N, C-alpha and C positions, 0 to 999 in steps of 0.2 A: 151308686152308679145307675143311671137310667137303663132301661132295656135297649133303647136305641143307641146309647153310647157304648154299652157293652158289645152291641152288634157291630159298629163301626170299628171298634178296637180288634175284634176277632177278624173281620174282614181284612183289615190293614196288616195284620200280622201274619196272613197266610198268602204268600205271592201268587199262588194259583188261583185261590179264590178271589183275590183282589183283581187279577187280570180278568177273570170271568166276569166279575160285576162290573168293571169299567166297559166291557164290551157290550153288556146289556144297557148300560147307561147312556153310552155314546157311540156313534160310528166309528170304525177304524180310521186313524189318522186324522181325526177331527176334535175339535175342542168344543164342540156344541152339543148339549145334551139331546137325545132323542124327544120326539114330540111328547110321548107318554109321560116322560120325566117332568116336562115344562107344565104340562096340563094337571097332572094328578098328583104327582110326588112333591115337587117344590112348594106348591102352595100350603102343603099340611107341615112342612118342616120349616121353612123360612120365615122370619118375622118382617112383617110390614106394619110400621106404625099407623096411627090414626092420621088420616089426612095426607098420607104419603101418596106421590104421584110417580108413576113410571109411564113415559110417553110411549104412544103406540110404536114408534119407529126405533125405539131403544132396543138394544141387543143384550139379553141377560144369559150369559153362558154360565149358569150357576147349577151346581150339583148338590145332591143331599149328603155328600159325604164331608163337605166342609161348610162352615156357616156363612150365611149372607142375611144380614140384617139392615133394614131400612128405616130409620127413625121417623117419629111423627113430624109431619110437615115437611119432609124432604122431598126433592124431587129429582129424577133422572130424566134429563132431557133427550131429544130425538137424536138418534145416530150415535149415542154414547154405547160403549160396549164395557160390561162388567163381567170379569171371569174370576170364579173362586175355585178353579180346578186345582191349582197349587197352593192355596192357603186362603183362610178366611177372609171376607170382606166385610167389615163392621163400619156402617154409616150412621152416624148419630142423628139427633134431631135438628131440623131446620137447615139442612144441608142443601146446597145447589149444586148438581152435578152437570155441568154445562154441555152444550151441543158438542158431540164427537169426542167426548172424553173417552180415554181408555184407561180402565182400572183393572189391574191383575193382581189378585192377591198373594201374599198376605199384605192387607192394607187395612188400617184403621183411620177413620175420619171422625174427629169430635164434632161437638154440636155447633152449628151456626157458622159453618165453613162456606165461602164462597168460591167456587172453582169455575173459572171462565172457559172459554172455547179451546178446543184441540189440545187439551192437557193429557199427557200421558204420565202414568204413575204405576210402575210395575215392581213388584217385590220379587221376582225371578230373575235369574240371569242363566243364559245357556252355556254349558260347558264348551271349551274350544281346544283344550289342552292336546288331546290325541289327534295328531295331524293325519292319522290313518283312518279316522271315522268322521263322516259327515256331522257338522256341528248340530244339526238338526236331531241326530241320534245320540248325542252324548247326554249324561245326565244333567239335570238342571239343578241349581241351588237356590235357596230362598232366603230372604232377610226382609223383615217386616217394614213397611213403610208406616209412618205415623204422623198425621196432620193434626195440629193442636186446634184447639177450640177458637172460634171467632177469627180465624185466619183467612186471608185471600189469596188465592193462587191465580195468576194472570194467565192470559191467553198464550198458547203455544209453549207453555213450560213443560219440562221433563223432570220428574222426580225419580232418581235412581234408586235402586233396592237398597234398604237399611237406613235411609235418611229419616230424621225426625224434625218436623216443622214446629216450632214453639207457638205458645198461645199468642194470639193477636199479631201474628207475623204476616209481612207482605212479601210475595215472591213476584217480582216485576215479570211483565210479559216477554217471552223468549227466554227465559233463564234455564240453564241446566243445573239442576242442584245435585251436587255430588258429596256434600258435607252437612251436618246438622245446622239448622237455622235457629238461632236464639229467640226467645220469646219478646215480642215488642220490638221487632226489628224489621228492617226493609233489605233485601238482598236483591241483586240483579246481575246479569252477565253469564257467559259461558267460559269457565265454570262460574257459578253465582258466588259473589262476594259480598259482604257486609257494606251498606251505603249509608244507612240511617240507623239510629236506635233512640229509643224513648228514654229521656233522662228524667227519672223521678224527682229530682230536686228542682229543675227548672220547668218541670211539666211540658217539655217541649220535644219534638222529634228532631234531633241533631244529626247533621252528617258526620259520617265517620271517615276521617282523613286515612287515605291509603299510604303505607310506607313503601317508598320504592326500594327495591333491591340495589345494593351497592356491589360493583365489581372491582 
């Protein structure tokens, strides 16, 4: 175990130390790191591959206590927000993070994924069960989102916590994905449903007939 990993483990295991470190890294009631963290700490810890680009107006709310990797040749466009405060954000090579995307970890995006505009993928959920406590003060839960290689996520899509997008899959614009998406398939709608799938025998993308419920 590296010295840095050992230090992280010790901090996370002590609630008082963890709270103190959090106050040092970010202002109270904010999810944005302090300036000194962005300038001096993150560049030493997080990985940015060769040729990777982060546009000037992108917002990186990334912290040293969780991983943030941006693979070679990948790009984070203007007005996108990336936050690893609740879990790692791992972005592969040749990935396009579109304008105004919101990515909240834990999220893993494999190589050569295209993500269009205004996509939201959040690996966390706010607790709401206690009706006597404001939702914003209840504990959060996390469940990793995984986006498979070579896939395409259309504009205004929402990926909910825990979903897995298969390799070379397409999520149509405006879809809300609440269940896993098979590889080599197309899903659409709210909630997203399977509409096309690649047939390896015919070598064609074929429509999937929806079976109507009977009463």
